[in-house]
A tleap script that builds the chain and sets N, CA, C and O, in Angstrom:
source leaprc.protein.ff14SB
mol = sequence {
  NMET GLN VAL ALA GLY LEU SER ILE ALA GLU
  CYS PHE VAL PRO ARG ASN ASP GLU PRO GLN
  VAL TYR TYR LEU TYR THR SER ARG LEU ASN
  SER LEU PHE CYS ASN MET ILE MET GLN ARG
  GLY GLY CYS VAL TYR ILE ILE THR ASN LYS
  GLU HIE SER VAL PHE TYR THR GLY VAL THR
  SER ASP LEU ILE CYS ARG VAL TRP GLU HIE
  LYS ASN LYS ARG TYR PRO ASN SER PHE SER
  ALA LYS TYR ASN CYS ASN LYS LEU VAL TYR
  TYR LEU PRO TYR LEU HIE ILE GLU GLU ALA
  ILE ALA ALA GLU LYS GLN ILE LYS SER GLY
  SER ARG GLN ALA LYS ILE ASN LEU ILE ASN
  ALA LEU ASN PRO GLN TRP ARG ASP LEU HIE
  ASP ASP LEU LEU LYS GLU GLY CASN
}
set mol.1.N position { -11.372 -19.647 -4.495 }
set mol.1.CA position { -11.696 -19.135 -4.778 }
set mol.1.C position { -10.758 -18.970 -5.942 }
set mol.1.O position { -9.567 -19.034 -5.640 }
set mol.2.N position { -11.032 -18.779 -7.155 }
set mol.2.CA position { -9.921 -18.280 -8.016 }
set mol.2.C position { -10.580 -17.072 -8.674 }
set mol.2.O position { -11.771 -16.796 -8.816 }
set mol.3.N position { -8.896 -16.101 -9.221 }
set mol.3.CA position { -9.059 -15.010 -10.074 }
set mol.3.C position { -7.783 -15.573 -10.781 }
set mol.3.O position { -6.718 -16.084 -10.437 }
set mol.4.N position { -8.552 -15.154 -12.181 }
set mol.4.CA position { -7.411 -15.419 -13.388 }
set mol.4.C position { -6.272 -16.988 -13.375 }
set mol.4.O position { -5.144 -17.116 -13.851 }
set mol.5.N position { -6.890 -17.702 -12.844 }
set mol.5.CA position { -6.975 -19.218 -12.645 }
set mol.5.C position { -6.122 -19.257 -11.171 }
set mol.5.O position { -6.097 -20.377 -10.660 }
set mol.6.N position { -5.626 -18.497 -10.644 }
set mol.6.CA position { -4.603 -18.502 -9.698 }
set mol.6.C position { -5.709 -18.291 -8.481 }
set mol.6.O position { -6.796 -17.718 -8.558 }
set mol.7.N position { -5.100 -18.927 -7.341 }
set mol.7.CA position { -5.935 -19.390 -6.198 }
set mol.7.C position { -5.233 -18.022 -5.542 }
set mol.7.O position { -4.045 -17.723 -5.667 }
set mol.8.N position { -6.660 -16.947 -4.512 }
set mol.8.CA position { -5.936 -16.155 -3.829 }
set mol.8.C position { -4.471 -16.197 -3.269 }
set mol.8.O position { -3.697 -15.292 -3.581 }
set mol.9.N position { -4.156 -17.002 -2.626 }
set mol.9.CA position { -2.975 -17.411 -1.926 }
set mol.9.C position { -1.681 -17.224 -3.155 }
set mol.9.O position { -0.530 -16.826 -2.979 }
set mol.10.N position { -2.238 -17.593 -4.205 }
set mol.10.CA position { -0.856 -17.413 -5.223 }
set mol.10.C position { -0.848 -15.968 -5.493 }
set mol.10.O position { 0.144 -15.328 -5.143 }
set mol.11.N position { -1.818 -15.382 -6.064 }
set mol.11.CA position { -1.511 -13.764 -5.870 }
set mol.11.C position { -0.714 -12.885 -5.343 }
set mol.11.O position { -0.575 -11.763 -5.829 }
set mol.12.N position { -0.037 -13.334 -4.186 }
set mol.12.CA position { 1.122 -12.665 -3.382 }
set mol.12.C position { 2.160 -13.515 -3.293 }
set mol.12.O position { 2.345 -14.323 -2.383 }
set mol.13.N position { 2.900 -13.319 -4.322 }
set mol.13.CA position { 4.115 -14.533 -3.856 }
set mol.13.C position { 5.005 -13.673 -3.763 }
set mol.13.O position { 5.183 -12.615 -4.366 }
set mol.14.N position { 5.867 -14.466 -2.534 }
set mol.14.CA position { 7.057 -13.286 -1.664 }
set mol.14.C position { 7.969 -13.608 -2.773 }
set mol.14.O position { 7.951 -14.438 -3.682 }
set mol.15.N position { 8.821 -12.621 -2.374 }
set mol.15.CA position { 10.615 -12.623 -2.914 }
set mol.15.C position { 11.163 -13.813 -2.381 }
set mol.15.O position { 10.506 -14.766 -1.964 }
set mol.16.N position { 12.339 -13.720 -2.412 }
set mol.16.CA position { 13.053 -15.087 -2.356 }
set mol.16.C position { 13.169 -15.143 -0.816 }
set mol.16.O position { 12.778 -15.995 -0.018 }
set mol.17.N position { 14.045 -13.582 -0.583 }
set mol.17.CA position { 14.853 -12.969 0.357 }
set mol.17.C position { 13.489 -12.275 1.843 }
set mol.17.O position { 13.575 -11.646 2.898 }
set mol.18.N position { 12.334 -12.939 0.966 }
set mol.18.CA position { 11.711 -12.259 2.320 }
set mol.18.C position { 11.007 -13.168 3.160 }
set mol.18.O position { 10.564 -14.164 2.588 }
set mol.19.N position { 10.752 -13.037 4.658 }
set mol.19.CA position { 11.070 -14.141 5.355 }
set mol.19.C position { 9.305 -14.069 5.923 }
set mol.19.O position { 8.883 -14.835 6.789 }
set mol.20.N position { 8.818 -13.473 5.541 }
set mol.20.CA position { 6.723 -12.735 5.056 }
set mol.20.C position { 6.133 -13.719 4.296 }
set mol.20.O position { 6.700 -13.881 3.216 }
set mol.21.N position { 5.187 -14.429 4.497 }
set mol.21.CA position { 4.606 -14.445 3.269 }
set mol.21.C position { 3.005 -14.222 3.802 }
set mol.21.O position { 2.537 -14.580 4.884 }
set mol.22.N position { 2.306 -13.502 2.668 }
set mol.22.CA position { 1.442 -13.051 3.192 }
set mol.22.C position { 0.035 -13.921 2.150 }
set mol.22.O position { -0.111 -13.910 0.927 }
set mol.23.N position { -0.718 -14.526 3.103 }
set mol.23.CA position { -1.740 -15.505 2.460 }
set mol.23.C position { -3.063 -14.951 2.513 }
set mol.23.O position { -3.746 -14.699 3.507 }
set mol.24.N position { -3.328 -14.795 1.270 }
set mol.24.CA position { -4.981 -13.752 1.603 }
set mol.24.C position { -5.970 -14.740 0.703 }
set mol.24.O position { -5.640 -15.441 -0.254 }
set mol.25.N position { -7.327 -14.575 1.323 }
set mol.25.CA position { -7.989 -15.801 1.124 }
set mol.25.C position { -9.177 -14.658 0.389 }
set mol.25.O position { -8.904 -13.850 -0.499 }
set mol.26.N position { -10.534 -14.858 1.036 }
set mol.26.CA position { -11.505 -14.931 0.164 }
set mol.26.C position { -12.043 -13.144 0.568 }
set mol.26.O position { -13.047 -12.684 0.024 }
set mol.27.N position { -11.456 -12.556 1.275 }
set mol.27.CA position { -12.195 -11.430 1.254 }
set mol.27.C position { -12.162 -10.668 0.504 }
set mol.27.O position { -11.103 -10.549 -0.111 }
set mol.28.N position { -13.567 -9.553 0.093 }
set mol.28.CA position { -13.505 -8.967 -0.964 }
set mol.28.C position { -12.504 -7.666 -1.901 }
set mol.28.O position { -12.349 -7.238 -3.045 }
set mol.29.N position { -11.918 -7.413 -0.211 }
set mol.29.CA position { -10.827 -6.023 -0.648 }
set mol.29.C position { -9.677 -6.784 -1.355 }
set mol.29.O position { -9.270 -6.471 -2.474 }
set mol.30.N position { -9.186 -7.808 -0.619 }
set mol.30.CA position { -8.075 -8.481 -0.656 }
set mol.30.C position { -8.382 -9.380 -2.836 }
set mol.30.O position { -7.550 -9.559 -3.725 }
set mol.31.N position { -9.867 -9.656 -2.802 }
set mol.31.CA position { -9.888 -10.253 -4.227 }
set mol.31.C position { -9.356 -8.819 -5.145 }
set mol.31.O position { -8.429 -8.702 -5.947 }
set mol.32.N position { -10.251 -7.937 -4.704 }
set mol.32.CA position { -9.781 -6.427 -5.117 }
set mol.32.C position { -8.322 -6.327 -5.263 }
set mol.32.O position { -7.930 -5.425 -6.004 }
set mol.33.N position { -7.827 -6.746 -4.948 }
set mol.33.CA position { -5.990 -6.158 -4.759 }
set mol.33.C position { -5.443 -7.485 -5.281 }
set mol.33.O position { -4.213 -7.474 -5.336 }
set mol.34.N position { -6.117 -8.839 -5.755 }
set mol.34.CA position { -5.795 -10.038 -6.450 }
set mol.34.C position { -5.996 -9.262 -8.181 }
set mol.34.O position { -5.048 -9.080 -8.945 }
set mol.35.N position { -7.221 -8.960 -8.440 }
set mol.35.CA position { -7.787 -8.389 -9.167 }
set mol.35.C position { -6.633 -7.547 -10.308 }
set mol.35.O position { -6.069 -7.834 -11.365 }
set mol.36.N position { -6.696 -6.331 -9.344 }
set mol.36.CA position { -5.793 -5.666 -9.730 }
set mol.36.C position { -4.159 -5.908 -9.976 }
set mol.36.O position { -3.399 -5.342 -10.762 }
set mol.37.N position { -3.948 -6.815 -9.141 }
set mol.37.CA position { -2.351 -7.051 -9.873 }
set mol.37.C position { -2.156 -7.634 -11.013 }
set mol.37.O position { -1.242 -7.403 -11.805 }
set mol.38.N position { -3.390 -8.735 -11.159 }
set mol.38.CA position { -3.358 -9.475 -12.004 }
set mol.38.C position { -3.394 -8.649 -13.936 }
set mol.38.O position { -2.699 -8.899 -14.921 }
set mol.39.N position { -4.642 -7.569 -13.701 }
set mol.39.CA position { -4.910 -6.729 -14.633 }
set mol.39.C position { -3.663 -5.542 -14.453 }
set mol.39.O position { -3.915 -4.658 -15.271 }
set mol.40.N position { -2.923 -5.341 -13.995 }
set mol.40.CA position { -1.899 -4.306 -13.816 }
set mol.40.C position { -2.477 -2.915 -13.058 }
set mol.40.O position { -2.091 -1.781 -13.344 }
set mol.41.N position { -3.058 -3.102 -12.465 }
set mol.41.CA position { -4.060 -1.891 -11.741 }
set mol.41.C position { -3.251 -1.702 -10.185 }
set mol.41.O position { -2.838 -2.610 -9.464 }
set mol.42.N position { -3.181 -0.205 -9.942 }
set mol.42.CA position { -1.933 0.082 -8.809 }
set mol.42.C position { -2.760 0.657 -7.574 }
set mol.42.O position { -3.987 0.560 -7.549 }
set mol.43.N position { -1.897 1.372 -6.359 }
set mol.43.CA position { -2.706 1.792 -5.451 }
set mol.43.C position { -1.803 2.916 -5.348 }
set mol.43.O position { -0.599 2.663 -5.310 }
set mol.44.N position { -2.250 4.297 -5.289 }
set mol.44.CA position { -1.224 5.503 -4.230 }
set mol.44.C position { -1.535 5.127 -2.918 }
set mol.44.O position { -2.524 4.666 -2.349 }
set mol.45.N position { -0.225 5.512 -2.557 }
set mol.45.CA position { -0.636 5.416 -0.617 }
set mol.45.C position { 0.360 6.622 -0.479 }
set mol.45.O position { 1.146 7.084 -1.306 }
set mol.46.N position { 0.039 7.063 1.054 }
set mol.46.CA position { 0.835 7.821 1.929 }
set mol.46.C position { 1.484 6.910 2.906 }
set mol.46.O position { 0.859 5.925 3.299 }
set mol.47.N position { 2.657 7.149 3.322 }
set mol.47.CA position { 3.216 6.631 4.760 }
set mol.47.C position { 3.390 7.679 5.101 }
set mol.47.O position { 3.162 8.682 4.425 }
set mol.48.N position { 4.020 7.639 6.702 }
set mol.48.CA position { 4.090 8.558 7.350 }
set mol.48.C position { 5.033 8.239 8.457 }
set mol.48.O position { 4.835 7.064 8.764 }
set mol.49.N position { 5.986 8.771 9.205 }
set mol.49.CA position { 6.737 7.891 10.561 }
set mol.49.C position { 5.795 8.398 11.762 }
set mol.49.O position { 4.858 9.140 11.467 }
set mol.50.N position { 5.982 8.066 12.977 }
set mol.50.CA position { 5.313 8.039 13.976 }
set mol.50.C position { 4.977 9.440 14.490 }
set mol.50.O position { 4.054 9.129 15.243 }
set mol.51.N position { 5.036 10.151 14.552 }
set mol.51.CA position { 5.310 11.363 14.904 }
set mol.51.C position { 4.211 12.387 13.951 }
set mol.51.O position { 3.728 13.464 14.300 }
set mol.52.N position { 4.002 11.609 12.577 }
set mol.52.CA position { 3.801 12.377 11.924 }
set mol.52.C position { 3.904 13.354 11.143 }
set mol.52.O position { 2.906 13.843 10.613 }
set mol.53.N position { 5.654 14.005 10.843 }
set mol.53.CA position { 5.960 14.709 10.529 }
set mol.53.C position { 6.558 14.377 9.239 }
set mol.53.O position { 7.113 15.203 8.514 }
set mol.54.N position { 6.448 13.365 9.030 }
set mol.54.CA position { 6.650 13.508 7.273 }
set mol.54.C position { 5.912 12.251 6.443 }
set mol.54.O position { 5.758 11.048 6.653 }
set mol.55.N position { 5.472 13.368 5.189 }
set mol.55.CA position { 4.659 11.968 4.306 }
set mol.55.C position { 5.764 11.814 3.052 }
set mol.55.O position { 6.495 12.649 2.520 }
set mol.56.N position { 5.565 10.375 2.811 }
set mol.56.CA position { 6.252 9.761 1.469 }
set mol.56.C position { 4.866 9.229 0.850 }
set mol.56.O position { 4.009 8.579 1.448 }
set mol.57.N position { 4.854 9.536 -0.106 }
set mol.57.CA position { 3.198 9.219 -1.073 }
set mol.57.C position { 4.441 8.670 -2.405 }
set mol.57.O position { 5.532 9.130 -2.740 }
set mol.58.N position { 3.355 7.107 -3.047 }
set mol.58.CA position { 4.195 6.418 -3.612 }
set mol.58.C position { 3.124 5.699 -4.398 }
set mol.58.O position { 1.999 6.193 -4.475 }
set mol.59.N position { 3.392 4.672 -4.926 }
set mol.59.CA position { 2.255 3.915 -6.341 }
set mol.59.C position { 3.108 2.896 -6.343 }
set mol.59.O position { 4.339 2.879 -6.355 }
set mol.60.N position { 2.025 1.743 -6.324 }
set mol.60.CA position { 2.467 0.086 -6.335 }
set mol.60.C position { 1.320 -0.392 -7.250 }
set mol.60.O position { 0.304 0.220 -7.579 }
set mol.61.N position { 1.766 -1.751 -7.611 }
set mol.61.CA position { 0.629 -2.489 -8.443 }
set mol.61.C position { 0.838 -3.959 -6.906 }
set mol.61.O position { 0.337 -5.078 -6.799 }
set mol.62.N position { 1.881 -3.102 -5.923 }
set mol.62.CA position { 1.309 -4.705 -4.839 }
set mol.62.C position { 1.445 -3.743 -3.117 }
set mol.62.O position { 2.380 -3.609 -2.328 }
set mol.63.N position { 0.348 -3.362 -3.121 }
set mol.63.CA position { 0.439 -2.385 -1.748 }
set mol.63.C position { 1.047 -3.485 -0.482 }
set mol.63.O position { 2.161 -3.215 -0.035 }
set mol.64.N position { 0.385 -4.584 0.023 }
set mol.64.CA position { 1.012 -5.271 1.053 }
set mol.64.C position { 2.241 -5.528 0.895 }
set mol.64.O position { 2.984 -5.304 1.850 }
set mol.65.N position { 2.743 -6.012 -0.219 }
set mol.65.CA position { 5.067 -6.435 -0.303 }
set mol.65.C position { 4.985 -4.754 -0.556 }
set mol.65.O position { 6.064 -4.533 -0.006 }
set mol.66.N position { 4.619 -3.678 -0.886 }
set mol.66.CA position { 5.671 -2.169 -0.946 }
set mol.66.C position { 5.208 -1.931 0.520 }
set mol.66.O position { 6.216 -1.577 1.131 }
set mol.67.N position { 4.287 -1.959 1.245 }
set mol.67.CA position { 4.320 -1.289 2.890 }
set mol.67.C position { 5.598 -2.504 3.475 }
set mol.67.O position { 6.595 -2.207 4.132 }
set mol.68.N position { 5.224 -3.822 3.032 }
set mol.68.CA position { 6.374 -4.305 4.116 }
set mol.68.C position { 8.132 -4.027 3.859 }
set mol.68.O position { 9.040 -4.216 4.669 }
set mol.69.N position { 8.206 -3.593 2.650 }
set mol.69.CA position { 9.739 -3.173 2.188 }
set mol.69.C position { 9.883 -1.652 3.141 }
set mol.69.O position { 10.813 -1.387 3.903 }
set mol.70.N position { 8.957 -0.979 2.910 }
set mol.70.CA position { 9.329 0.335 3.554 }
set mol.70.C position { 8.925 -0.096 5.021 }
set mol.70.O position { 9.550 0.733 5.682 }
set mol.71.N position { 8.183 -0.984 6.022 }
set mol.71.CA position { 8.837 -1.176 7.429 }
set mol.71.C position { 9.813 -1.291 7.764 }
set mol.71.O position { 10.431 -0.704 8.652 }
set mol.72.N position { 10.387 -2.912 6.373 }
set mol.72.CA position { 11.276 -3.616 7.079 }
set mol.72.C position { 13.021 -2.774 6.291 }
set mol.72.O position { 13.996 -3.497 6.085 }
set mol.73.N position { 13.050 -1.379 6.006 }
set mol.73.CA position { 13.698 -0.487 5.535 }
set mol.73.C position { 14.755 -1.298 4.151 }
set mol.73.O position { 15.977 -1.197 4.039 }
set mol.74.N position { 13.882 -2.010 3.314 }
set mol.74.CA position { 14.658 -3.131 2.325 }
set mol.74.C position { 15.696 -1.830 1.849 }
set mol.74.O position { 16.915 -1.898 2.006 }
set mol.75.N position { 15.361 -1.255 1.557 }
set mol.75.CA position { 16.146 -0.166 0.758 }
set mol.75.C position { 16.703 1.044 1.607 }
set mol.75.O position { 16.331 2.212 1.720 }
set mol.76.N position { 17.650 0.378 2.113 }
set mol.76.CA position { 18.056 1.610 3.752 }
set mol.76.C position { 18.451 2.992 3.659 }
set mol.76.O position { 18.613 3.820 4.555 }
set mol.77.N position { 18.627 3.126 1.908 }
set mol.77.CA position { 19.365 4.608 1.559 }
set mol.77.C position { 18.160 5.314 1.044 }
set mol.77.O position { 18.396 6.192 0.213 }
set mol.78.N position { 16.822 5.094 1.394 }
set mol.78.CA position { 15.635 5.670 0.655 }
set mol.78.C position { 15.208 6.977 1.268 }
set mol.78.O position { 15.861 7.214 2.284 }
set mol.79.N position { 14.354 7.863 0.983 }
set mol.79.CA position { 13.541 8.851 1.644 }
set mol.79.C position { 13.052 8.083 3.118 }
set mol.79.O position { 13.393 8.222 4.292 }
set mol.80.N position { 12.111 7.242 2.434 }
set mol.80.CA position { 11.190 6.293 3.751 }
set mol.80.C position { 12.342 5.906 4.841 }
set mol.80.O position { 12.118 6.278 5.993 }
set mol.81.N position { 13.105 5.460 4.682 }
set mol.81.CA position { 13.607 4.744 5.371 }
set mol.81.C position { 14.454 5.874 6.308 }
set mol.81.O position { 14.085 5.945 7.480 }
set mol.82.N position { 15.257 6.518 6.002 }
set mol.82.CA position { 15.727 7.960 6.491 }
set mol.82.C position { 14.992 8.422 7.277 }
set mol.82.O position { 15.400 8.706 8.404 }
set mol.83.N position { 13.665 8.630 6.888 }
set mol.83.CA position { 13.184 9.389 8.058 }
set mol.83.C position { 12.180 8.806 8.250 }
set mol.83.O position { 11.205 9.552 8.155 }
set mol.84.N position { 11.865 7.443 8.562 }
set mol.84.CA position { 11.553 6.340 9.237 }
set mol.84.C position { 9.740 6.001 8.835 }
set mol.84.O position { 8.835 5.651 9.593 }
set mol.85.N position { 9.724 6.237 7.556 }
set mol.85.CA position { 8.512 6.498 7.475 }
set mol.85.C position { 7.834 4.576 6.734 }
set mol.85.O position { 8.186 3.959 5.728 }
set mol.86.N position { 6.751 4.209 7.879 }
set mol.86.CA position { 6.785 3.078 7.766 }
set mol.86.C position { 5.112 2.698 8.215 }
set mol.86.O position { 4.703 1.544 8.343 }
set mol.87.N position { 4.431 3.705 8.377 }
set mol.87.CA position { 3.157 3.633 8.853 }
set mol.87.C position { 2.543 3.945 7.433 }
set mol.87.O position { 3.003 4.785 6.660 }
set mol.88.N position { 1.328 3.069 7.173 }
set mol.88.CA position { 0.143 3.491 5.858 }
set mol.88.C position { -0.699 4.135 6.636 }
set mol.88.O position { -1.266 3.552 7.560 }
set mol.89.N position { -0.893 5.412 6.372 }
set mol.89.CA position { -1.943 6.038 6.585 }
set mol.89.C position { -3.172 6.230 5.618 }
set mol.89.O position { -4.364 6.359 5.897 }
set mol.90.N position { -2.464 6.208 4.273 }
set mol.90.CA position { -3.680 6.143 3.216 }
set mol.90.C position { -3.341 5.541 1.926 }
set mol.90.O position { -2.248 5.841 1.445 }
set mol.91.N position { -4.211 4.630 1.204 }
set mol.91.CA position { -4.438 4.186 0.108 }
set mol.91.C position { -5.709 4.459 -0.730 }
set mol.91.O position { -6.760 4.746 -0.156 }
set mol.92.N position { -5.631 4.373 -2.094 }
set mol.92.CA position { -6.517 4.387 -2.651 }
set mol.92.C position { -6.595 3.543 -4.051 }
set mol.92.O position { -6.280 4.174 -5.060 }
set mol.93.N position { -6.896 2.484 -4.173 }
set mol.93.CA position { -6.675 1.329 -5.389 }
set mol.93.C position { -7.377 2.025 -6.749 }
set mol.93.O position { -8.346 2.781 -6.813 }
set mol.94.N position { -6.449 1.437 -7.898 }
set mol.94.CA position { -7.380 2.307 -9.296 }
set mol.94.C position { -7.309 1.183 -9.936 }
set mol.94.O position { -6.615 0.434 -9.250 }
set mol.95.N position { -7.800 0.436 -11.288 }
set mol.95.CA position { -7.986 -0.479 -11.673 }
set mol.95.C position { -6.902 0.137 -12.746 }
set mol.95.O position { -7.896 0.194 -13.470 }
set mol.96.N position { -6.242 0.454 -13.242 }
set mol.96.CA position { -5.542 0.959 -13.863 }
set mol.96.C position { -4.422 2.154 -13.864 }
set mol.96.O position { -4.607 3.355 -14.061 }
set mol.97.N position { -2.784 1.220 -13.487 }
set mol.97.CA position { -1.825 2.129 -13.008 }
set mol.97.C position { -1.246 3.499 -13.368 }
set mol.97.O position { -0.553 4.382 -12.862 }
set mol.98.N position { -1.907 3.207 -14.535 }
set mol.98.CA position { -1.652 5.246 -15.572 }
set mol.98.C position { -2.722 5.797 -14.599 }
set mol.98.O position { -2.478 6.950 -14.246 }
set mol.99.N position { -3.833 5.264 -14.085 }
set mol.99.CA position { -4.426 6.399 -12.579 }
set mol.99.C position { -4.195 6.170 -11.621 }
set mol.99.O position { -4.739 6.902 -10.794 }
set mol.100.N position { -3.605 5.454 -11.265 }
set mol.100.CA position { -2.657 5.672 -9.636 }
set mol.100.C position { -1.206 6.344 -10.022 }
set mol.100.O position { -0.638 6.922 -9.095 }
set mol.101.N position { -0.773 6.330 -10.874 }
set mol.101.CA position { 0.419 7.603 -10.782 }
set mol.101.C position { -0.327 8.661 -11.452 }
set mol.101.O position { 0.221 9.595 -10.867 }
set mol.102.N position { -1.123 9.203 -12.198 }
set mol.102.CA position { -1.727 10.485 -11.844 }
set mol.102.C position { -2.174 10.596 -10.472 }
set mol.102.O position { -2.353 11.813 -10.412 }
set mol.103.N position { -2.426 10.216 -9.513 }
set mol.103.CA position { -3.401 10.256 -8.854 }
set mol.103.C position { -2.353 10.445 -7.482 }
set mol.103.O position { -2.618 10.840 -6.346 }
set mol.104.N position { -1.403 10.111 -7.929 }
set mol.104.CA position { 0.024 10.139 -6.835 }
set mol.104.C position { 1.067 11.727 -7.568 }
set mol.104.O position { 1.739 12.530 -6.920 }
set mol.105.N position { 0.850 11.690 -8.907 }
set mol.105.CA position { 1.680 12.803 -9.213 }
set mol.105.C position { 0.748 14.251 -7.944 }
set mol.105.O position { 1.328 14.858 -7.044 }
set mol.106.N position { -0.837 14.413 -8.365 }
set mol.106.CA position { -2.123 15.173 -8.333 }
set mol.106.C position { -1.444 15.192 -6.579 }
set mol.106.O position { -0.788 16.176 -6.236 }
set mol.107.N position { -1.626 14.302 -5.813 }
set mol.107.CA position { -1.100 14.006 -4.451 }
set mol.107.C position { 0.441 15.147 -3.718 }
set mol.107.O position { 0.703 15.846 -2.738 }
set mol.108.N position { 1.134 14.612 -5.166 }
set mol.108.CA position { 2.509 14.855 -4.227 }
set mol.108.C position { 2.606 16.676 -4.733 }
set mol.108.O position { 3.258 17.531 -4.133 }
set mol.109.N position { 1.969 16.839 -5.668 }
set mol.109.CA position { 2.191 18.527 -6.156 }
set mol.109.C position { 0.845 19.291 -5.154 }
set mol.109.O position { 0.391 20.391 -5.471 }
set mol.110.N position { 0.421 18.648 -4.155 }
set mol.110.CA position { -0.299 18.965 -3.256 }
set mol.110.C position { 0.232 19.774 -1.979 }
set mol.110.O position { 1.360 19.474 -1.587 }
set mol.111.N position { -0.454 20.749 -1.308 }
set mol.111.CA position { 0.062 20.728 -0.086 }
set mol.111.C position { 0.114 19.644 0.931 }
set mol.111.O position { -0.432 18.540 0.925 }
set mol.112.N position { 0.968 20.259 1.891 }
set mol.112.CA position { 1.145 19.055 3.272 }
set mol.112.C position { -0.598 19.609 4.024 }
set mol.112.O position { -1.164 18.723 4.664 }
set mol.113.N position { -1.134 20.608 3.949 }
set mol.113.CA position { -2.573 20.338 4.105 }
set mol.113.C position { -3.476 19.343 3.230 }
set mol.113.O position { -4.091 18.470 3.842 }
set mol.114.N position { -3.561 19.398 2.236 }
set mol.114.CA position { -4.076 18.634 1.458 }
set mol.114.C position { -4.264 17.376 1.524 }
set mol.114.O position { -5.308 16.790 1.235 }
set mol.115.N position { -2.954 16.758 2.028 }
set mol.115.CA position { -2.221 15.324 2.443 }
set mol.115.C position { -2.959 15.416 3.933 }
set mol.115.O position { -3.914 14.686 4.198 }
set mol.116.N position { -2.601 16.066 4.569 }
set mol.116.CA position { -3.999 15.899 5.750 }
set mol.116.C position { -5.099 15.617 5.421 }
set mol.116.O position { -5.527 14.474 5.587 }
set mol.117.N position { -5.756 16.491 4.928 }
set mol.117.CA position { -7.182 16.146 4.504 }
set mol.117.C position { -7.176 15.012 3.954 }
set mol.117.O position { -7.898 14.404 4.744 }
set mol.118.N position { -6.867 14.216 3.112 }
set mol.118.CA position { -7.388 13.031 2.527 }
set mol.118.C position { -7.009 12.031 3.528 }
set mol.118.O position { -7.519 10.911 3.546 }
set mol.119.N position { -6.023 12.467 4.451 }
set mol.119.CA position { -5.689 10.948 5.516 }
set mol.119.C position { -6.800 11.391 6.480 }
set mol.119.O position { -7.266 10.531 7.228 }
set mol.120.N position { -7.220 12.508 6.531 }
set mol.120.CA position { -8.435 12.317 7.780 }
set mol.120.C position { -9.719 12.250 7.223 }
set mol.120.O position { -10.711 12.136 7.944 }
set mol.121.N position { -9.806 12.330 5.635 }
set mol.121.CA position { -11.055 11.545 5.273 }
set mol.121.C position { -11.108 10.432 5.327 }
set mol.121.O position { -12.050 10.041 6.017 }
set mol.122.N position { -10.376 9.505 4.807 }
set mol.122.CA position { -9.921 7.910 5.128 }
set mol.122.C position { -9.972 7.300 6.509 }
set mol.122.O position { -10.562 6.354 7.031 }
set mol.123.N position { -9.151 8.186 6.870 }
set mol.123.CA position { -8.447 7.275 8.343 }
set mol.123.C position { -8.320 8.623 9.820 }
set mol.123.O position { -7.396 8.855 10.601 }
set mol.124.N position { -8.999 8.934 9.746 }
set mol.124.CA position { -9.134 10.091 10.919 }
set mol.124.C position { -7.716 9.816 12.380 }
set mol.124.O position { -6.914 10.507 13.008 }
set mol.125.N position { -8.085 8.583 12.306 }
set mol.125.CA position { -7.645 8.187 13.618 }
set mol.125.C position { -5.915 7.929 13.508 }
set mol.125.O position { -5.169 7.511 14.393 }
set mol.126.N position { -5.621 8.280 12.288 }
set mol.126.CA position { -4.602 8.091 11.397 }
set mol.126.C position { -4.172 6.119 12.316 }
set mol.126.O position { -3.621 6.121 13.417 }
set mol.127.N position { -4.381 5.334 11.920 }
set mol.127.CA position { -4.573 3.965 12.352 }
set mol.127.C position { -3.111 3.368 11.123 }
set mol.127.O position { -2.526 3.893 10.176 }
set mol.128.N position { -3.061 2.549 11.556 }
set mol.128.CA position { -1.737 1.843 10.215 }
set mol.128.C position { -2.843 0.823 9.420 }
set mol.128.O position { -3.453 -0.117 9.930 }
set mol.129.N position { -2.905 1.257 8.130 }
set mol.129.CA position { -3.796 0.633 7.602 }
set mol.129.C position { -3.320 -0.627 7.042 }
set mol.129.O position { -4.067 -1.391 6.431 }
set mol.130.N position { -1.811 -0.897 7.291 }
set mol.130.CA position { -1.306 -2.126 7.161 }
set mol.130.C position { -1.674 -3.429 7.938 }
set mol.130.O position { -1.761 -4.544 7.425 }
set mol.131.N position { -1.890 -3.102 9.338 }
set mol.131.CA position { -2.241 -3.839 9.943 }
set mol.131.C position { -3.407 -4.535 9.640 }
set mol.131.O position { -3.512 -5.727 9.928 }
set mol.132.N position { -4.653 -3.660 8.865 }
set mol.132.CA position { -5.790 -4.040 8.450 }
set mol.132.C position { -5.884 -4.610 7.368 }
set mol.132.O position { -6.716 -5.517 7.346 }
set mol.133.N position { -5.383 -4.434 6.530 }
set mol.133.CA position { -5.111 -5.205 5.471 }
set mol.133.C position { -4.565 -6.409 5.280 }
set mol.133.O position { -4.759 -7.055 4.250 }
set mol.134.N position { -3.659 -6.909 6.494 }
set mol.134.CA position { -3.278 -8.356 6.782 }
set mol.134.C position { -4.419 -9.256 7.777 }
set mol.134.O position { -4.808 -10.420 7.680 }
set mol.135.N position { -4.724 -8.264 8.672 }
set mol.135.CA position { -6.233 -8.469 8.985 }
set mol.135.C position { -6.790 -9.334 8.208 }
set mol.135.O position { -6.722 -10.559 8.303 }
set mol.136.N position { -7.591 -8.437 7.088 }
set mol.136.CA position { -8.693 -8.839 6.402 }
set mol.136.C position { -8.391 -10.207 5.574 }
set mol.136.O position { -9.350 -10.822 5.108 }
set mol.137.N position { -7.238 -10.624 5.411 }
set mol.137.CA position { -6.726 -11.941 4.481 }
set mol.137.C position { -6.640 -12.868 5.789 }
set mol.137.O position { -5.979 -13.902 5.686 }
set mol.138.N position { -7.312 -12.547 7.109 }
set mol.138.CA position { -7.265 -14.265 7.730 }
set mol.138.C position { -8.578 -14.127 8.433 }
set mol.138.O position { -9.045 -15.077 9.060 }
savepdb mol mol.pdb
quit
């Protein structure tokens, strides 16, 4: 399958120092992510810690790699590393990065309960959605 002249596997090229490579195949969701990256779209996302006591809201054009960075504490002095936020519990893709940034600002300005409501609407079991994204590609 080709998207913008690249195979699905080529859409997620790892950085040189990352030990894991994510090869994505033909699922519709992964095609959406591939298209999103090629068109400069983005995702707004919420990660939390094991106890669900802290939330981090972010935006990225490469959700799988960004969550990998959180999980592996690529930036050890960051908020998410300090509070062990590494569980992806909510995300929503947008075709344009500006829309994702606007959604991030809206979520960040909302209350904790508003974030909980968003998470419960998409992911009532509070599973780690990163695992689902990786399985979707296999």
